[in-house]
DSSP file (Angstrom, degrees, kcal/mol; ACC not computed):
  #  RESIDUE AA STRUCTURE BP1 BP2  ACC     N-H-->O    O-->H-N    N-H-->O    O-->H-N    TCO  KAPPA ALPHA  PHI   PSI    X-CA   Y-CA   Z-CA
    1    1 A X     >        0   0    0      0, 0.0     4,-1.9     0, 0.0     5,-0.2   0.000 360.0 360.0 360.0 -48.5    0.0    0.0    0.0
    2    2 A X  H  >  +     0   0    0      1,-0.2     4,-2.5     2,-0.2     5,-0.2   0.868 360.0  58.4 -64.6 -33.9    2.7    2.5    1.0
    3    3 A X  H  > S+     0   0    0      1,-0.2     4,-2.2     2,-0.2    -1,-0.2   0.908 105.7  48.3 -61.4 -41.9    4.6    1.6   -2.2
    4    4 A X  H  > S+     0   0    0      2,-0.2     4,-2.5     1,-0.2    -1,-0.2   0.905 111.8  49.5 -64.9 -41.1    1.7    2.6   -4.4
    5    5 A X  H  X S+     0   0    0     -4,-1.9     4,-2.7     1,-0.2    -2,-0.2   0.888 110.6  50.2 -65.4 -37.9    1.3    5.9   -2.5
    6    6 A X  H  X S+     0   0    0     -4,-2.5     4,-2.3     2,-0.2    -1,-0.2   0.896 110.5  49.9 -67.3 -39.0    5.0    6.6   -2.9
    7    7 A X  H  X S+     0   0    0     -4,-2.2     4,-1.9     2,-0.2    -2,-0.2   0.942 113.8  44.6 -63.6 -47.3    4.9    5.9   -6.6
    8    8 A X  H  X S+     0   0    0     -4,-2.5     4,-2.3     1,-0.2    -2,-0.2   0.918 114.1  50.3 -62.6 -43.4    1.8    8.2   -7.1
    9    9 A X  H  X S+     0   0    0     -4,-2.7     4,-2.6     1,-0.2    -1,-0.2   0.862 107.6  53.9 -62.9 -36.1    3.5   10.8   -4.9
   10   10 A X  H  X S+     0   0    0     -4,-2.3     4,-2.3     2,-0.2    -1,-0.2   0.886 108.3  49.1 -66.1 -38.7    6.7   10.6   -6.9
   11   11 A X  H  X S+     0   0    0     -4,-1.9     4,-2.1     2,-0.2    -2,-0.2   0.931 113.5  46.1 -65.3 -44.8    4.8   11.2  -10.1
   12   12 A X  H  X S+     0   0    0     -4,-2.3     4,-2.5     1,-0.2    -2,-0.2   0.885 111.3  53.4 -64.2 -38.1    3.0   14.2   -8.6
   13   13 A X  H  X S+     0   0    0     -4,-2.6     4,-2.1     2,-0.2    -2,-0.2   0.898 108.6  49.3 -63.5 -41.2    6.3   15.5   -7.2
   14   14 A X  H  X S+     0   0    0     -4,-2.3     4,-2.2     2,-0.2    -2,-0.2   0.903 111.3  49.1 -65.0 -41.3    7.9   15.3  -10.7
   15   15 A X  H  X S+     0   0    0     -4,-2.1     4,-2.4     1,-0.2    -2,-0.2   0.910 110.9  50.4 -63.6 -41.9    5.0   17.2  -12.2
   16   16 A X  H  X S+     0   0    0     -4,-2.5     4,-2.3     1,-0.2    -2,-0.2   0.870 108.8  52.9 -64.2 -36.2    5.3   19.8   -9.4
   17   17 A X  H  X S+     0   0    0     -4,-2.1     4,-2.2     2,-0.2    -2,-0.2   0.911 109.9  46.8 -64.9 -42.8    9.0   20.1  -10.2
   18   18 A X  H  X S+     0   0    0     -4,-2.2     4,-2.4     2,-0.2    -2,-0.2   0.910 112.8  50.0 -64.5 -41.7    8.4   20.8  -13.9
   19   19 A X  H  X S+     0   0    0     -4,-2.4     4,-2.6     2,-0.2    -2,-0.2   0.887 108.9  52.8 -63.7 -39.0    5.7   23.3  -13.0
   20   20 A X  H  X S+     0   0    0     -4,-2.3     4,-2.0     2,-0.2    -2,-0.2   0.923 110.1  47.0 -62.3 -45.2    8.1   25.0  -10.6
   21   21 A X  H  X S+     0   0    0     -4,-2.2     4,-2.1     2,-0.2    -2,-0.2   0.908 112.2  51.5 -63.3 -41.9   10.8   25.3  -13.3
   22   22 A X  H  X S+     0   0    0     -4,-2.4     4,-2.4     1,-0.2    -2,-0.2   0.932 111.1  46.4 -59.9 -47.1    8.2   26.6  -15.8
   23   23 A X  H  X S+     0   0    0     -4,-2.6     4,-2.5     1,-0.2    13,-0.2   0.825 108.2  57.1 -69.4 -29.4    7.0   29.3  -13.3
   24   24 A X  H  X S+     0   0    0     -4,-2.0     4,-2.0     2,-0.2    -1,-0.2   0.940 110.3  44.0 -63.6 -45.7   10.5   30.3  -12.5
   25   25 A X  H  X S+     0   0    0     -4,-2.1     4,-2.2     1,-0.2    -2,-0.2   0.910 114.5  49.1 -63.8 -42.3   11.2   31.0  -16.2
   26   26 A X  H  X S+     0   0    0     -4,-2.4     4,-2.7     1,-0.2     6,-0.4   0.876 110.0  52.1 -65.2 -37.0    7.8   32.8  -16.6
   27   27 A X  H  X S+     0   0    0     -4,-2.5     4,-1.7     1,-0.2    -1,-0.2   0.887 110.6  47.6 -67.4 -38.3    8.6   34.9  -13.5
   28   28 A X  H  < S+     0   0    0     -4,-2.0    -2,-0.2     2,-0.2    -1,-0.2   0.913 117.5  41.6 -68.2 -41.8   11.9   36.0  -14.9
   29   29 A X  H  < S+     0   0    0     -4,-2.2    -2,-0.2     1,-0.2    -3,-0.2   0.921 129.9  24.5 -72.9 -44.2   10.6   36.8  -18.3
   30   30 A X  H  < S-     0   0    0     -4,-2.7    -3,-0.2    -5,-0.2    -2,-0.2   0.487  94.8-127.3-104.3  -4.3    7.3   38.6  -17.3
   31   31 A X     <  +     0   0    0     -4,-1.7     2,-0.7    -5,-0.3    -4,-0.2   0.829  62.9 137.8  58.9  34.2    8.2   39.8  -13.7
   32   32 A X        +     0   0    0     -6,-0.4     4,-0.4    -5,-0.2    -1,-0.2  -0.920  22.3 170.6-110.8 105.5    5.1   38.1  -12.3
   33   33 A X     >  +     0   0    0     -2,-0.7     4,-2.2     1,-0.2     5,-0.2   0.572  55.5  83.0 -96.5 -10.5    6.2   36.4   -9.1
   34   34 A X  H  > S+     0   0    0      1,-0.2     4,-2.0     2,-0.2     5,-0.2   0.937  95.1  45.4 -61.6 -47.8    2.8   35.4   -7.6
   35   35 A X  H  > S+     0   0    0      1,-0.2     4,-2.4     2,-0.2    -1,-0.2   0.862 110.8  55.6 -64.3 -35.4    2.6   32.2   -9.6
   36   36 A X  H  > S+     0   0    0     -4,-0.4     4,-2.5   -13,-0.2    -1,-0.2   0.926 107.3  48.0 -62.1 -45.4    6.2   31.4   -8.8
   37   37 A X  H  X S+     0   0    0     -4,-2.2     4,-2.5     2,-0.2    -2,-0.2   0.881 111.3  50.7 -65.6 -37.5    5.6   31.6   -5.1
   38   38 A X  H  X S+     0   0    0     -4,-2.0     4,-2.4     2,-0.2    -1,-0.2   0.928 112.1  47.2 -63.8 -44.0    2.6   29.4   -5.3
   39   39 A X  H  X S+     0   0    0     -4,-2.4     4,-2.5     2,-0.2    -2,-0.2   0.888 111.6  51.3 -65.0 -38.8    4.6   26.8   -7.3
   40   40 A X  H  X S+     0   0    0     -4,-2.5     4,-2.4     2,-0.2    -2,-0.2   0.932 111.6  46.1 -63.8 -45.9    7.4   27.0   -4.8
   41   41 A X  H  X S+     0   0    0     -4,-2.5     4,-2.6     2,-0.2    -2,-0.2   0.892 112.7  51.0 -64.4 -39.1    5.1   26.4   -1.9
   42   42 A X  H  X S+     0   0    0     -4,-2.4     4,-2.6     2,-0.2     5,-0.2   0.915 110.6  49.0 -62.9 -43.4    3.4   23.6   -3.7
   43   43 A X  H  X S+     0   0    0     -4,-2.5     4,-2.1     2,-0.2    -2,-0.2   0.905 112.5  47.6 -64.1 -42.3    6.7   21.9   -4.5
   44   44 A X  H  X S+     0   0    0     -4,-2.4     4,-2.3     2,-0.2    -2,-0.2   0.922 112.4  49.9 -64.3 -44.2    7.9   22.3   -0.9
   45   45 A X  H  X S+     0   0    0     -4,-2.6     4,-2.2     1,-0.2    -2,-0.2   0.929 112.0  46.6 -60.9 -46.5    4.6   20.8    0.4
   46   46 A X  H  X S+     0   0    0     -4,-2.6     4,-2.1     1,-0.2    -1,-0.2   0.866 110.6  54.0 -66.5 -34.9    4.7   17.9   -1.9
   47   47 A X  H  X S+     0   0    0     -4,-2.1     4,-1.9    -5,-0.2    -1,-0.2   0.916 109.1  48.2 -63.1 -42.8    8.3   17.2   -1.0
   48   48 A X  H  X S+     0   0    0     -4,-2.3     4,-2.3     1,-0.2    -2,-0.2   0.888 109.4  52.8 -65.0 -38.9    7.4   17.2    2.7
   49   49 A X  H  X S+     0   0    0     -4,-2.2     4,-2.6     1,-0.2    -1,-0.2   0.903 107.9  51.7 -62.3 -40.5    4.5   14.8    2.0
   50   50 A X  H  X S+     0   0    0     -4,-2.1     4,-2.3     2,-0.2    -1,-0.2   0.891 108.8  50.8 -63.2 -39.2    7.0   12.5    0.2
   51   51 A X  H  X S+     0   0    0     -4,-1.9     4,-2.1     2,-0.2    -2,-0.2   0.921 111.8  47.3 -64.1 -43.7    9.3   12.5    3.2
   52   52 A X  H  X S+     0   0    0     -4,-2.3     4,-2.5     2,-0.2    -2,-0.2   0.917 111.9  49.9 -64.7 -43.5    6.4   11.6    5.5
   53   53 A X  H  X S+     0   0    0     -4,-2.6     4,-2.1     1,-0.2    -1,-0.2   0.902 110.4  50.3 -62.8 -40.3    5.2    8.8    3.3
   54   54 A X  H  X S+     0   0    0     -4,-2.3     4,-1.3     2,-0.2    -1,-0.2   0.898 111.1  49.0 -64.6 -39.5    8.7    7.4    3.0
   55   55 A X  H  X S+     0   0    0     -4,-2.1     4,-1.0     1,-0.2    -2,-0.2   0.901 112.2  48.2 -66.4 -40.3    9.1    7.5    6.8
   56   56 A X  H  < S+     0   0    0     -4,-2.5     3,-0.2     1,-0.2    -2,-0.2   0.849 107.4  56.3 -67.9 -33.7    5.7    5.8    7.3
   57   57 A X  H  < S+     0   0    0     -4,-2.1    -1,-0.2     1,-0.2    -2,-0.2   0.820 106.5  50.2 -68.6 -29.8    6.6    3.1    4.7
   58   58 A X  H  <        0   0    0     -4,-1.3    -1,-0.2     1,-0.2    -2,-0.2   0.726 360.0 360.0 -81.1 -21.1    9.7    2.2    6.7
   59   59 A X     <        0   0    0     -4,-1.0    -1,-0.2    -3,-0.2    -2,-0.2   0.477 360.0 360.0 -89.2 360.0    7.9    1.8   10.0
């Protein structure tokens, strides 16, 4: 069960990473930083969820 959640979370984490890179480029080009901060917070949140899931899977 935990393995499936980690796989799904990893896919979502990769998508969030790509979105973060996209918004970083868009923020530099257009000087619109709101979307960048939202993407950064989303990426950090999903990273923390992955850490928690990995810890739960080992216990």
